[in-house]
gemmi code that builds the backbone of each chain (N, CA, C; Angstrom):
import gemmi

chains = {
    "A": [
        ("MET", (59.909, 62.761, -124.183), (60.001, 63.754, -123.123), (61.456, 64.136, -122.861)),
        ("ASN", (61.637, 65.399, -122.600), (62.953, 65.910, -122.233), (62.903, 66.301, -120.744)),
        ("VAL", (63.977, 66.063, -120.011), (64.018, 66.469, -118.600), (65.159, 67.457, -118.403)),
        ("ARG", (64.817, 68.635, -117.967), (65.834, 69.653, -117.685), (66.111, 69.676, -116.183)),
        ("ILE", (67.387, 69.759, -115.819), (67.749, 69.839, -114.405), (68.406, 71.196, -114.167)),
        ("GLU", (67.910, 71.935, -113.212), (68.538, 73.197, -112.836), (69.003, 73.069, -111.393)),
        ("ALA", (70.291, 72.806, -111.210), (70.828, 72.645, -109.864), (71.292, 74.000, -109.348)),
        ("LEU", (70.459, 74.646, -108.532), (70.799, 75.950, -107.965), (71.110, 75.776, -106.482)),
        ("ALA", (71.666, 76.794, -105.877), (72.016, 76.712, -104.455), (70.755, 76.533, -103.609)),
        ("GLU", (69.677, 77.226, -103.971), (68.431, 77.210, -103.177), (67.689, 75.875, -103.284)),
        ("ALA", (67.797, 75.245, -104.449), (67.080, 73.985, -104.699), (67.494, 73.440, -106.060)),
        ("THR", (67.247, 72.149, -106.257), (67.403, 71.587, -107.599), (66.011, 71.485, -108.215)),
        ("TYR", (65.862, 72.098, -109.371), (64.587, 72.033, -110.075), (64.675, 70.970, -111.164)),
        ("VAL", (63.680, 70.092, -111.193), (63.587, 69.085, -112.241), (62.392, 69.495, -113.115)),
        ("VAL", (62.663, 69.698, -114.405), (61.627, 70.232, -115.289), (61.331, 69.245, -116.427)),
        ("PRO", (60.284, 68.407, -116.256), (59.917, 67.498, -117.347), (59.166, 68.277, -118.432)),
        ("GLU", (59.578, 68.052, -119.673), (58.949, 68.773, -120.776), (58.301, 67.765, -121.724)),
        ("GLY", (56.978, 67.847, -121.866), (56.279, 66.936, -122.777), (55.443, 65.921, -122.026)),
        ("ARG", (55.526, 64.662, -122.478), (54.639, 63.620, -121.976), (55.368, 62.651, -121.046)),
        ("LEU", (54.828, 62.519, -119.842), (55.395, 61.567, -118.886), (54.537, 60.302, -118.935)),
        ("ASP", (54.779, 59.493, -119.976), (54.020, 58.255, -120.157), (54.906, 57.058, -119.807)),
        ("PHE", (54.443, 55.853, -120.119), (55.198, 54.655, -119.726), (56.577, 54.628, -120.372)),
        ("ASP", (56.657, 55.229, -121.548), (57.904, 55.234, -122.294), (58.941, 56.154, -121.644)),
        ("ALA", (58.472, 57.250, -121.052), (59.375, 58.252, -120.479), (59.603, 58.037, -118.988)),
        ("ALA", (58.765, 57.199, -118.357), (58.780, 57.085, -116.894), (60.136, 56.640, -116.340)),
        ("GLY", (60.769, 55.673, -116.981), (62.050, 55.168, -116.503), (63.117, 56.253, -116.490)),
        ("ARG", (63.168, 57.015, -117.582), (64.150, 58.100, -117.683), (63.899, 59.174, -116.622)),
        ("PHE", (62.617, 59.452, -116.403), (62.283, 60.487, -115.428), (62.641, 60.037, -114.015)),
        ("GLN", (62.369, 58.771, -113.729), (62.728, 58.232, -112.411), (64.242, 58.342, -112.172)),
        ("GLU", (64.996, 57.982, -113.186), (66.462, 58.097, -113.093), (66.886, 59.536, -112.833)),
        ("ALA", (66.262, 60.476, -113.553), (66.607, 61.897, -113.382), (66.322, 62.345, -111.955)),
        ("LEU", (65.185, 61.886, -111.413), (64.836, 62.271, -110.037), (65.831, 61.675, -109.042)),
        ("GLU", (66.159, 60.414, -109.248), (67.074, 59.755, -108.310), (68.460, 60.401, -108.356)),
        ("LYS", (68.887, 60.768, -109.551), (70.172, 61.457, -109.697), (70.130, 62.814, -109.007)),
        ("ALA", (69.012, 63.510, -109.168), (68.869, 64.839, -108.571), (68.860, 64.759, -107.043)),
        ("VAL", (68.244, 63.696, -106.492), (68.225, 63.519, -105.030), (69.648, 63.312, -104.524)),
        ("ALA", (70.407, 62.505, -105.245), (71.781, 62.213, -104.819), (72.660, 63.455, -104.930)),
        ("GLY", (72.394, 64.308, -105.908), (73.194, 65.514, -106.092), (74.594, 65.194, -106.561)),
        ("THR", (75.417, 66.217, -106.705), (76.812, 65.995, -107.074), (77.659, 66.412, -105.877)),
        ("GLY", (78.145, 65.420, -105.167), (78.939, 65.731, -103.980), (78.072, 65.854, -102.744)),
        ("GLN", (77.072, 66.744, -102.798), (76.178, 66.856, -101.645), (74.726, 66.897, -102.086)),
        ("ALA", (73.853, 66.533, -101.156), (72.417, 66.499, -101.472), (71.912, 67.917, -101.714)),
        ("PRO", (70.917, 68.077, -102.586), (70.364, 69.413, -102.830), (69.600, 69.935, -101.609)),
        ("ALA", (69.461, 71.255, -101.516), (68.730, 71.867, -100.399), (67.252, 71.487, -100.463)),
        ("ALA", (66.765, 71.324, -101.666), (65.380, 70.881, -101.870), (65.267, 70.377, -103.299)),
        ("LEU", (64.245, 69.545, -103.541), (64.018, 69.032, -104.895), (62.614, 69.446, -105.317)),
        ("ILE", (62.552, 70.248, -106.358), (61.254, 70.766, -106.792), (61.007, 70.391, -108.255)),
        ("VAL", (59.914, 69.680, -108.492), (59.530, 69.317, -109.860), (58.640, 70.435, -110.399)),
        ("ASP", (59.116, 71.102, -111.432), (58.372, 72.197, -112.042), (57.586, 71.633, -113.235)),
        ("GLY", (56.246, 71.583, -113.099), (55.412, 70.940, -114.107), (54.866, 71.876, -115.171)),
        ("ALA", (55.418, 73.070, -115.296), (54.859, 74.049, -116.239), (54.824, 73.518, -117.672)),
        ("ALA", (55.808, 72.681, -118.038), (55.871, 72.181, -119.416), (55.464, 70.712, -119.513)),
        ("LEU", (54.855, 70.207, -118.437), (54.425, 68.804, -118.411), (52.998, 68.717, -118.958)),
        ("GLU", (52.855, 68.052, -120.095), (51.560, 68.059, -120.794), (50.657, 66.896, -120.418)),
        ("TYR", (51.274, 65.827, -119.921), (50.499, 64.590, -119.743), (51.210, 63.698, -118.743)),
        ("VAL", (50.436, 63.035, -117.905), (51.019, 62.046, -117.009), (50.084, 60.852, -116.912)),
        ("SER", (50.655, 59.643, -116.942), (49.867, 58.421, -116.762), (50.319, 57.753, -115.466)),
        ("SER", (49.740, 56.591, -115.159), (50.096, 55.935, -113.891), (51.575, 55.545, -113.857)),
        ("ALA", (52.155, 55.257, -115.027), (53.586, 54.930, -115.059), (54.409, 56.159, -114.652)),
        ("GLY", (53.966, 57.325, -115.076), (54.641, 58.570, -114.690), (54.469, 58.867, -113.215)),
        ("LEU", (53.260, 58.611, -112.711), (53.000, 58.834, -111.282), (53.908, 57.945, -110.439)),
        ("ARG", (54.079, 56.720, -110.906), (54.929, 55.758, -110.209), (56.354, 56.309, -110.077)),
        ("ALA", (56.855, 56.902, -111.175), (58.209, 57.470, -111.159), (58.294, 58.625, -110.167)),
        ("VAL", (57.263, 59.455, -110.139), (57.245, 60.583, -109.200), (57.231, 60.069, -107.763)),
        ("LEU", (56.423, 59.030, -107.521), (56.323, 58.465, -106.167), (57.670, 57.891, -105.715)),
        ("ILE", (58.339, 57.180, -106.601), (59.649, 56.611, -106.257), (60.641, 57.737, -105.956)),
        ("GLY", (60.588, 58.802, -106.753), (61.470, 59.956, -106.522), (61.177, 60.636, -105.196)),
        ("ALA", (59.890, 60.785, -104.878), (59.505, 61.447, -103.620), (59.938, 60.611, -102.419)),
        ("LYS", (59.815, 59.297, -102.559), (60.255, 58.412, -101.475), (61.767, 58.508, -101.277)),
        ("ALA", (62.509, 58.546, -102.387), (63.973, 58.650, -102.305), (64.369, 59.961, -101.629)),
        ("ALA", (63.661, 61.043, -101.963), (63.959, 62.344, -101.356), (63.686, 62.294, -99.854)),
        ("GLN", (62.563, 61.674, -99.494), (62.218, 61.593, -98.074), (63.290, 60.818, -97.291)),
        ("ARG", (63.735, 59.709, -97.874), (64.764, 58.903, -97.200), (66.063, 59.681, -97.044)),
        ("ALA", (66.349, 60.548, -98.035), (67.589, 61.324, -98.005), (67.438, 62.610, -97.192)),
        ("GLY", (66.224, 62.855, -96.692), (65.983, 64.066, -95.912), (65.954, 65.328, -96.754)),
        ("VAL", (65.650, 65.179, -98.036), (65.583, 66.331, -98.941), (64.119, 66.741, -99.112)),
        ("PRO", (63.764, 68.000, -98.776), (62.381, 68.438, -99.000), (62.005, 68.285, -100.475)),
        ("PHE", (60.805, 67.769, -100.750), (60.363, 67.469, -102.111), (59.030, 68.168, -102.361)),
        ("ALA", (58.910, 68.798, -103.507), (57.638, 69.453, -103.843), (57.433, 69.462, -105.349)),
        ("LEU", (56.162, 69.650, -105.728), (55.809, 69.834, -107.136), (55.212, 71.227, -107.263)),
        ("CYS", (55.371, 71.813, -108.446), (54.722, 73.108, -108.643), (54.329, 73.309, -110.097)),
        ("ALA", (53.441, 74.271, -110.298), (53.032, 74.738, -111.630), (52.427, 73.644, -112.513)),
        ("LEU", (51.699, 72.710, -111.901), (51.080, 71.640, -112.692), (49.944, 72.207, -113.541)),
        ("GLN", (49.857, 71.759, -114.787), (48.752, 72.171, -115.649), (47.459, 71.480, -115.169)),
        ("PRO", (46.294, 72.069, -115.478), (45.037, 71.572, -114.900), (44.791, 70.064, -115.058)),
        ("ALA", (44.971, 69.509, -116.253), (44.658, 68.088, -116.452), (45.640, 67.206, -115.671)),
        ("VAL", (46.897, 67.608, -115.639), (47.920, 66.859, -114.897), (47.624, 66.958, -113.398)),
        ("ARG", (47.220, 68.143, -112.982), (46.897, 68.358, -111.576), (45.733, 67.467, -111.155)),
        ("GLU", (44.757, 67.339, -112.039), (43.597, 66.501, -111.720), (44.015, 65.048, -111.482)),
        ("VAL", (44.939, 64.560, -112.318), (45.418, 63.181, -112.156), (46.168, 63.031, -110.822)),
        ("PHE", (46.942, 64.037, -110.463), (47.648, 64.005, -109.172), (46.658, 63.985, -108.015)),
        ("GLU", (45.591, 64.762, -108.160), (44.615, 64.822, -107.071), (43.846, 63.513, -106.953)),
        ("LEU", (43.412, 62.961, -108.090), (42.657, 61.705, -108.063), (43.473, 60.573, -107.460)),
        ("SER", (44.770, 60.584, -107.731), (45.621, 59.488, -107.262), (45.966, 59.630, -105.783)),
        ("GLY", (45.552, 60.737, -105.188), (45.836, 60.947, -103.775), (47.228, 61.498, -103.522)),
        ("PHE", (47.976, 61.766, -104.589), (49.352, 62.251, -104.421), (49.394, 63.648, -103.809)),
        ("SER", (48.353, 64.442, -104.063), (48.341, 65.800, -103.514), (48.305, 65.787, -101.988)),
        ("ARG", (47.898, 64.649, -101.435), (47.853, 64.563, -99.968), (49.174, 64.101, -99.376)),
        ("ILE", (49.997, 63.418, -100.168), (51.253, 62.906, -99.613), (52.471, 63.663, -100.133)),
        ("MET", (52.241, 64.597, -101.074), (53.339, 65.428, -101.582), (52.866, 66.871, -101.591)),
        ("ALA", (53.824, 67.788, -101.407), (53.478, 69.204, -101.457), (53.289, 69.620, -102.914)),
        ("VAL", (52.121, 70.204, -103.223), (51.859, 70.699, -104.573), (51.601, 72.203, -104.482)),
        ("HIS", (52.409, 72.982, -105.182), (52.315, 74.441, -105.098), (51.997, 75.064, -106.446)),
        ("ALA", (51.507, 76.304, -106.371), (51.131, 77.009, -107.597), (52.357, 77.376, -108.415)),
        ("ASP", (53.455, 77.748, -107.746), (54.642, 78.180, -108.491), (55.917, 77.866, -107.715)),
        ("ARG", (57.044, 78.124, -108.361), (58.350, 77.835, -107.747), (58.543, 78.588, -106.444)),
        ("ALA", (58.121, 79.852, -106.424), (58.373, 80.693, -105.245), (57.705, 80.100, -104.004)),
        ("SER", (56.448, 79.671, -104.131), (55.782, 79.144, -102.932), (56.297, 77.759, -102.575)),
        ("ALA", (56.685, 76.977, -103.579), (57.277, 75.655, -103.299), (58.591, 75.824, -102.533)),
        ("LEU", (59.381, 76.797, -102.978), (60.682, 77.046, -102.347), (60.503, 77.585, -100.933)),
        ("ALA", (59.556, 78.515, -100.767), (59.332, 79.104, -99.450), (58.974, 78.017, -98.446)),
        ("GLN", (58.107, 77.069, -98.865), (57.712, 76.028, -97.919), (58.872, 75.065, -97.645)),
        ("ALA", (59.631, 74.747, -98.684), (60.771, 73.847, -98.492), (61.777, 74.472, -97.526)),
        ("GLN", (61.949, 75.782, -97.618), (62.915, 76.463, -96.756), (62.438, 76.577, -95.322)),
        ("ARG", (61.110, 76.511, -95.154), (60.583, 76.488, -93.777), (60.701, 75.091, -93.198)),
        ("GLY", (61.137, 74.150, -94.024), (61.387, 72.800, -93.539), (60.140, 71.941, -93.439)),
        ("ARG", (59.035, 72.411, -94.025), (57.811, 71.578, -94.030), (57.545, 71.184, -95.475)),
        ("THR", (57.423, 69.881, -95.698), (57.219, 69.457, -97.084), (55.978, 68.634, -97.223)),
    ],
    "B": [
        ("MET", (31.773, 56.019, -136.572), (32.670, 55.290, -135.671), (34.014, 55.027, -136.357)),
        ("ALA", (35.092, 55.131, -135.586), (36.433, 54.858, -136.114), (37.019, 53.661, -135.378)),
        ("GLN", (37.840, 52.903, -136.068), (38.349, 51.666, -135.502), (39.800, 51.435, -135.920)),
        ("ARG", (40.616, 50.886, -134.997), (41.991, 50.577, -135.325), (42.395, 49.328, -134.554)),
        ("THR", (43.112, 48.436, -135.223), (43.561, 47.207, -134.566), (45.081, 47.133, -134.604)),
        ("VAL", (45.672, 46.814, -133.458), (47.137, 46.672, -133.380), (47.471, 45.431, -132.544)),
        ("ALA", (48.709, 44.988, -132.624), (49.176, 43.897, -131.761), (49.414, 44.454, -130.358)),
        ("ALA", (49.301, 43.571, -129.347), (49.491, 43.994, -127.956), (50.980, 44.143, -127.650)),
        ("ASP", (51.593, 45.074, -128.354), (53.020, 45.355, -128.209), (53.125, 46.817, -127.764)),
        ("PRO", (53.842, 47.095, -126.667), (53.887, 48.468, -126.142), (54.245, 49.515, -127.206)),
        ("ALA", (55.063, 49.106, -128.175), (55.474, 50.057, -129.208), (54.288, 50.540, -130.047)),
        ("GLN", (53.181, 49.787, -130.029), (52.003, 50.152, -130.821), (51.168, 51.259, -130.180)),
        ("LEU", (51.511, 51.629, -128.963), (50.718, 52.660, -128.295), (50.779, 53.990, -129.054)),
        ("THR", (51.905, 54.273, -129.671), (52.000, 55.529, -130.427), (51.021, 55.523, -131.604)),
        ("VAL", (50.809, 54.342, -132.198), (49.845, 54.220, -133.300), (48.428, 54.524, -132.792)),
        ("LEU", (48.106, 53.968, -131.619), (46.774, 54.197, -131.050), (46.591, 55.660, -130.649)),
        ("ASN", (47.645, 56.263, -130.125), (47.553, 57.678, -129.750), (47.297, 58.551, -130.969)),
        ("GLU", (47.945, 58.202, -132.054), (47.751, 58.953, -133.293), (46.312, 58.781, -133.786)),
        ("PHE", (45.818, 57.567, -133.683), (44.433, 57.255, -134.059), (43.458, 58.105, -133.229)),
        ("LEU", (43.721, 58.178, -131.925), (42.864, 58.972, -131.037), (42.911, 60.457, -131.421)),
        ("ARG", (44.122, 60.946, -131.666), (44.273, 62.374, -132.028), (43.560, 62.682, -133.339)),
        ("ASP", (43.671, 61.787, -134.318), (42.996, 61.976, -135.613), (41.479, 62.007, -135.425)),
        ("PHE", (40.982, 61.063, -134.623), (39.538, 61.014, -134.355), (39.090, 62.318, -133.698)),
        ("TRP", (39.860, 62.762, -132.738), (39.501, 63.956, -131.970), (39.434, 65.187, -132.879)),
        ("ARG", (40.423, 65.279, -133.748), (40.498, 66.413, -134.664), (39.329, 66.365, -135.651)),
        ("ALA", (39.086, 65.182, -136.205), (38.015, 65.029, -137.196), (36.646, 65.312, -136.577)),
        ("ALA", (36.488, 64.965, -135.308), (35.199, 65.174, -134.644), (35.081, 66.596, -134.106)),
        ("ALA", (36.153, 67.377, -134.227), (36.188, 68.758, -133.737), (35.786, 68.858, -132.269)),
        ("LEU", (36.291, 67.915, -131.473), (36.008, 67.931, -130.036), (36.983, 68.880, -129.332)),
        ("ALA", (36.574, 69.399, -128.182), (37.448, 70.308, -127.423), (38.715, 69.562, -126.996)),
        ("PRO", (39.892, 70.131, -127.262), (41.153, 69.434, -126.975), (41.308, 69.045, -125.493)),
        ("ALA", (40.705, 69.819, -124.611), (40.910, 69.584, -123.170), (40.484, 68.181, -122.740)),
        ("GLY", (39.483, 67.609, -123.386), (38.983, 66.310, -122.944), (39.798, 65.125, -123.429)),
        ("MET", (40.672, 65.373, -124.390), (41.388, 64.253, -125.019), (42.346, 63.545, -124.069)),
        ("GLN", (42.951, 64.309, -123.148), (43.910, 63.747, -122.190), (43.345, 62.560, -121.421)),
        ("PHE", (42.061, 62.657, -121.068), (41.468, 61.600, -120.254), (41.360, 60.310, -121.059)),
        ("PHE", (41.086, 60.457, -122.346), (41.016, 59.274, -123.207), (42.409, 58.744, -123.515)),
        ("GLU", (43.364, 59.643, -123.646), (44.759, 59.206, -123.840), (45.204, 58.376, -122.654)),
        ("LEU", (44.876, 58.886, -121.467), (45.290, 58.182, -120.259), (44.595, 56.812, -120.182)),
        ("ALA", (43.292, 56.794, -120.435), (42.557, 55.530, -120.374), (43.118, 54.531, -121.387)),
        ("LEU", (43.443, 55.031, -122.580), (43.972, 54.163, -123.626), (45.323, 53.567, -123.200)),
        ("GLU", (46.202, 54.398, -122.671), (47.517, 53.902, -122.223), (47.352, 52.860, -121.118)),
        ("GLU", (46.526, 53.173, -120.123), (46.387, 52.266, -118.979), (45.779, 50.921, -119.402)),
        ("ILE", (44.720, 50.981, -120.189), (44.028, 49.745, -120.562), (44.872, 48.924, -121.541)),
        ("PHE", (45.501, 49.608, -122.477), (46.338, 48.898, -123.453), (47.509, 48.193, -122.754)),
        ("LEU", (48.177, 48.903, -121.853), (49.328, 48.304, -121.168), (48.900, 47.163, -120.244)),
        ("ASN", (47.675, 47.271, -119.716), (47.139, 46.172, -118.916), (46.970, 44.917, -119.749)),
        ("ILE", (46.499, 45.106, -120.972), (46.329, 43.955, -121.872), (47.706, 43.356, -122.189)),
        ("VAL", (48.686, 44.238, -122.433), (50.041, 43.764, -122.713), (50.545, 42.939, -121.523)),
        ("MET", (50.292, 43.464, -120.312), (50.816, 42.823, -119.113), (50.122, 41.489, -118.836)),
        ("HIS", (48.789, 41.465, -119.015), (48.028, 40.263, -118.632), (47.734, 39.329, -119.789)),
        ("GLY", (47.812, 39.850, -120.998), (47.341, 39.058, -122.126), (48.418, 38.390, -122.948)),
        ("VAL", (49.645, 38.915, -122.886), (50.684, 38.367, -123.760), (51.257, 37.087, -123.165)),
        ("ARG", (51.252, 36.043, -123.972), (51.838, 34.759, -123.577), (53.017, 34.495, -124.517)),
        ("PRO", (53.977, 33.663, -124.050), (55.137, 33.409, -124.920), (54.735, 32.969, -126.317)),
        ("GLU", (53.626, 32.207, -126.410), (53.245, 31.654, -127.706), (52.234, 32.521, -128.458)),
        ("SER", (51.719, 33.555, -127.799), (50.703, 34.344, -128.504), (50.661, 35.791, -128.037)),
        ("MET", (50.470, 36.668, -128.995), (50.303, 38.079, -128.691), (48.898, 38.489, -129.139)),
        ("PRO", (48.058, 38.915, -128.217), (46.693, 39.256, -128.604), (46.643, 40.446, -129.565)),
        ("LEU", (45.541, 40.530, -130.286), (45.261, 41.720, -131.080), (44.331, 42.605, -130.258)),
        ("VAL", (44.554, 43.899, -130.377), (43.749, 44.846, -129.620), (43.036, 45.767, -130.603)),
        ("GLN", (41.718, 45.829, -130.466), (40.933, 46.680, -131.354), (40.317, 47.825, -130.549)),
        ("VAL", (40.577, 49.038, -131.000), (40.040, 50.215, -130.312), (39.001, 50.877, -131.207)),
        ("SER", (37.820, 51.114, -130.656), (36.760, 51.807, -131.396), (36.410, 53.101, -130.678)),
        ("LEU", (36.224, 54.147, -131.472), (35.829, 55.433, -130.906), (34.553, 55.890, -131.575)),
        ("ASN", (33.654, 56.382, -130.756), (32.384, 56.836, -131.293), (31.927, 58.058, -130.515)),
        ("ARG", (31.375, 59.018, -131.256), (30.903, 60.219, -130.603), (29.407, 60.394, -130.834)),
        ("VAL", (28.670, 60.642, -129.765), (27.259, 61.005, -129.883), (27.090, 62.288, -129.082)),
        ("ALA", (26.758, 63.366, -129.758), (26.687, 64.696, -129.144), (28.025, 64.976, -128.438)),
        ("GLU", (28.006, 65.293, -127.147), (29.266, 65.598, -126.447), (29.792, 64.380, -125.694)),
        ("SER", (29.245, 63.221, -126.016), (29.633, 62.015, -125.304), (30.507, 61.139, -126.208)),
        ("VAL", (31.654, 60.712, -125.679), (32.568, 59.868, -126.454), (32.626, 58.483, -125.812)),
        ("THR", (32.494, 57.471, -126.651), (32.611, 56.089, -126.176), (33.859, 55.464, -126.784)),
        ("MET", (34.679, 54.879, -125.935), (35.873, 54.168, -126.411), (35.725, 52.713, -125.970)),
        ("THR", (35.802, 51.813, -126.934), (35.722, 50.387, -126.612), (37.051, 49.738, -126.973)),
        ("VAL", (37.617, 49.018, -126.020), (38.885, 48.322, -126.252), (38.623, 46.827, -126.141)),
        ("GLU", (38.886, 46.113, -127.228), (38.651, 44.670, -127.242), (39.963, 43.943, -127.512)),
        ("ASP", (40.129, 42.776, -126.892), (41.309, 41.966, -127.211), (40.929, 40.501, -127.168)),
        ("ASP", (41.725, 39.688, -127.889), (41.423, 38.253, -127.948), (42.359, 37.456, -127.052)),
        ("GLY", (42.852, 38.111, -126.005), (43.721, 37.427, -125.036), (42.902, 36.647, -124.023)),
        ("PRO", (43.606, 36.040, -123.042), (42.912, 35.279, -121.998), (41.921, 36.178, -121.249)),
        ("GLN", (40.892, 35.552, -120.702), (39.885, 36.324, -119.984), (40.529, 37.118, -118.856)),
        ("PHE", (40.275, 38.421, -118.865), (40.807, 39.272, -117.799), (39.920, 40.497, -117.644)),
        ("ASP", (39.379, 40.653, -116.459), (38.521, 41.798, -116.163), (39.322, 42.800, -115.322)),
        ("PRO", (39.776, 43.908, -115.942), (40.586, 44.871, -115.178), (39.808, 45.486, -114.019)),
        ("LEU", (38.466, 45.466, -114.124), (37.657, 46.070, -113.060), (37.639, 45.197, -111.806)),
        ("SER", (38.199, 43.973, -111.925), (38.260, 43.103, -110.757), (39.474, 43.425, -109.879)),
        ("LEU", (40.363, 44.306, -110.382), (41.547, 44.660, -109.596), (41.143, 45.488, -108.380)),
        ("ALA", (41.804, 45.233, -107.262), (41.486, 45.961, -106.033), (41.880, 47.432, -106.177)),
        ("ALA", (41.099, 48.309, -105.585), (41.432, 49.739, -105.605), (42.648, 49.968, -104.718)),
        ("PRO", (43.516, 50.912, -105.105), (44.702, 51.176, -104.283), (44.313, 51.848, -102.970)),
        ("ASP", (45.157, 51.685, -101.968), (44.930, 52.335, -100.675), (45.469, 53.758, -100.766)),
        ("LEU", (44.563, 54.725, -100.847), (44.995, 56.113, -101.041), (45.286, 56.801, -99.711)),
        ("SER", (45.077, 56.080, -98.608), (45.228, 56.750, -97.314), (46.640, 56.605, -96.745)),
        ("ALA", (47.451, 55.701, -97.320), (48.795, 55.483, -96.783), (49.660, 56.732, -96.942)),
        ("GLY", (50.565, 56.941, -96.026), (51.494, 58.061, -96.106), (52.539, 57.801, -97.175)),
        ("LEU", (53.399, 58.797, -97.402), (54.377, 58.691, -98.491), (55.262, 57.451, -98.375)),
        ("ALA", (55.819, 57.218, -97.189), (56.757, 56.114, -97.030), (56.091, 54.757, -97.257)),
        ("ASP", (54.804, 54.645, -96.874), (54.112, 53.358, -96.948), (53.282, 53.184, -98.208)),
        ("ARG", (53.202, 54.235, -98.978), (52.333, 54.177, -100.161), (52.895, 53.187, -101.178)),
        ("PRO", (52.122, 52.117, -101.523), (52.649, 51.164, -102.499), (52.820, 51.823, -103.863)),
        ("VAL", (53.813, 51.348, -104.592), (54.098, 51.881, -105.920), (53.293, 51.072, -106.931)),
        ("GLY", (52.406, 51.722, -107.649), (51.649, 51.014, -108.691), (50.193, 50.793, -108.321)),
        ("GLY", (49.468, 50.168, -109.237), (48.057, 49.865, -109.008), (47.117, 51.028, -109.265)),
        ("LEU", (47.632, 52.115, -109.834), (46.790, 53.297, -110.016), (46.082, 53.349, -111.361)),
        ("GLY", (46.597, 52.627, -112.344), (46.106, 52.780, -113.709), (44.615, 52.616, -113.874)),
        ("VAL", (44.108, 51.434, -113.522), (42.686, 51.165, -113.710), (41.844, 52.052, -112.793)),
        ("PHE", (42.377, 52.324, -111.614), (41.672, 53.223, -110.681), (41.438, 54.587, -111.336)),
        ("LEU", (42.468, 55.127, -111.977), (42.334, 56.435, -112.633), (41.303, 56.387, -113.758)),
        ("VAL", (41.308, 55.295, -114.509), (40.339, 55.158, -115.602), (38.916, 55.207, -115.034)),
        ("ARG", (38.688, 54.486, -113.956), (37.351, 54.464, -113.344), (36.956, 55.840, -112.856)),
        ("GLU", (37.940, 56.570, -112.315), (37.647, 57.905, -111.790), (37.377, 58.910, -112.908)),
        ("LEU", (38.127, 58.793, -114.002), (38.054, 59.813, -115.055), (36.886, 59.609, -116.010)),
        ("MET", (36.444, 58.352, -116.162), (35.349, 58.078, -117.083), (34.015, 58.101, -116.336)),
        ("ASP", (32.936, 58.388, -117.074), (31.609, 58.376, -116.442), (31.122, 56.938, -116.273)),
        ("ILE", (31.373, 56.114, -117.288), (30.938, 54.721, -117.248), (32.106, 53.843, -117.703)),
        ("VAL", (32.386, 52.786, -116.972), (33.358, 51.782, -117.413), (32.711, 50.421, -117.198)),
        ("SER", (32.637, 49.605, -118.249), (32.037, 48.288, -118.060), (32.848, 47.234, -118.808)),
        ("TYR", (32.914, 46.057, -118.214), (33.656, 44.942, -118.812), (32.687, 43.829, -119.181)),
        ("GLU", (32.963, 43.202, -120.316), (32.181, 42.042, -120.704), (33.089, 41.063, -121.440)),
        ("ARG", (32.923, 39.789, -121.172), (33.605, 38.768, -121.966), (32.636, 38.394, -123.085)),
        ("VAL", (33.018, 38.705, -124.309), (32.131, 38.447, -125.450), (32.787, 37.376, -126.306)),
        ("GLY", (32.271, 36.161, -126.226), (32.894, 35.058, -126.949), (34.310, 34.874, -126.426)),
        ("ALA", (35.289, 34.941, -127.327), (36.684, 34.754, -126.923), (37.389, 36.097, -126.749)),
        ("ARG", (36.607, 37.156, -126.530), (37.214, 38.492, -126.438), (36.872, 39.196, -125.134)),
        ("ASN", (37.846, 39.952, -124.650), (37.600, 40.875, -123.547), (37.131, 42.186, -124.156)),
        ("GLN", (36.091, 42.756, -123.575), (35.591, 44.020, -124.108), (35.421, 45.014, -122.954)),
        ("LEU", (36.143, 46.112, -123.041), (36.026, 47.154, -122.030), (35.473, 48.406, -122.701)),
        ("ARG", (34.372, 48.891, -122.145), (33.700, 50.035, -122.744), (33.772, 51.208, -121.777)),
        ("MET", (34.185, 52.352, -122.312), (34.320, 53.547, -121.477), (33.575, 54.708, -122.117)),
        ("VAL", (32.822, 55.412, -121.316), (32.041, 56.543, -121.824), (32.307, 57.773, -120.964)),
        ("LYS", (32.498, 58.886, -121.642), (32.620, 60.144, -120.893), (31.941, 61.261, -121.676)),
        ("THR", (31.146, 62.031, -120.958), (30.536, 63.211, -121.564), (31.443, 64.391, -121.283)),
        ("LEU", (31.820, 65.082, -122.358), (32.779, 66.181, -122.215), (32.059, 67.476, -121.854)),
        ("ALA", (32.738, 68.295, -121.099), (32.189, 69.606, -120.751), (32.102, 70.432, -122.024)),
        ("SER", (30.939, 70.987, -122.294), (30.793, 71.778, -123.525), (31.221, 73.219, -123.274)),
    ],
}
model = gemmi.Model(1)
for chain_id, residues in chains.items():
    chain = gemmi.Chain(chain_id)
    for i, (resn, *xyz) in enumerate(residues, 1):
        res = gemmi.Residue()
        res.name, res.seqid = resn, gemmi.SeqId(i, " ")
        for name, pos in zip(("N", "CA", "C"), xyz):
            atom = gemmi.Atom()
            atom.name, atom.element = name, gemmi.Element(name[0])
            atom.pos, atom.b_iso = gemmi.Position(*pos), 0.0
            res.add_atom(atom)
        chain.add_residue(res)
    model.add_chain(chain)
structure = gemmi.Structure()
structure.add_model(model)
structure.setup_entities()
């Protein structure tokens, strides 16, 4: 798996590409934690864009949960968006959709983060 | 029926994934359903690695795949110590973000995604059988 980071003024987007399995989970967790910390200052919001995320297992979910907790502690709005159907189903079954904001696309994730509700 | 045996070493998961993909392609099954079996395979295999590996012994894990009509059965057997993954407590899904424990989701997801999951200790082997009928 490759993780792309787009640090913009409006938000930092974390874009996992490929498979978020046990092998990739550690790297992804690190990427999320780094993104929460930001460079110099915390990001305005942290949005995981799942458009290129093909697969997630419980190890991947664990990394997302740790990242979401870190964002919450840092006061950074956290959201997921553009999850593919099978990945979305795993998020819903695990109950994560109830404790994290899941949006259809970047625009709606950003709009909600900017309203300060995550 | 197709069968593959590997050591309970995390690095072997790629071999099992390839085995699953080959089976899926050969059976001409709809690609959409494969993810659920990939997930079940990763969760169950890693559970065996976690619970079954002892300093003096590494269990062998045998995965069998069988298709009848639109129904796929995956059986995972290992010769490690007796361990029933279905005995693990279900995670508390009601906790908020800050209190939500990290982990414990793997077997829960397998139970949710499969139609049937059953465990049996057969002789000196753990046998976990999973069945799912795919949407046609």
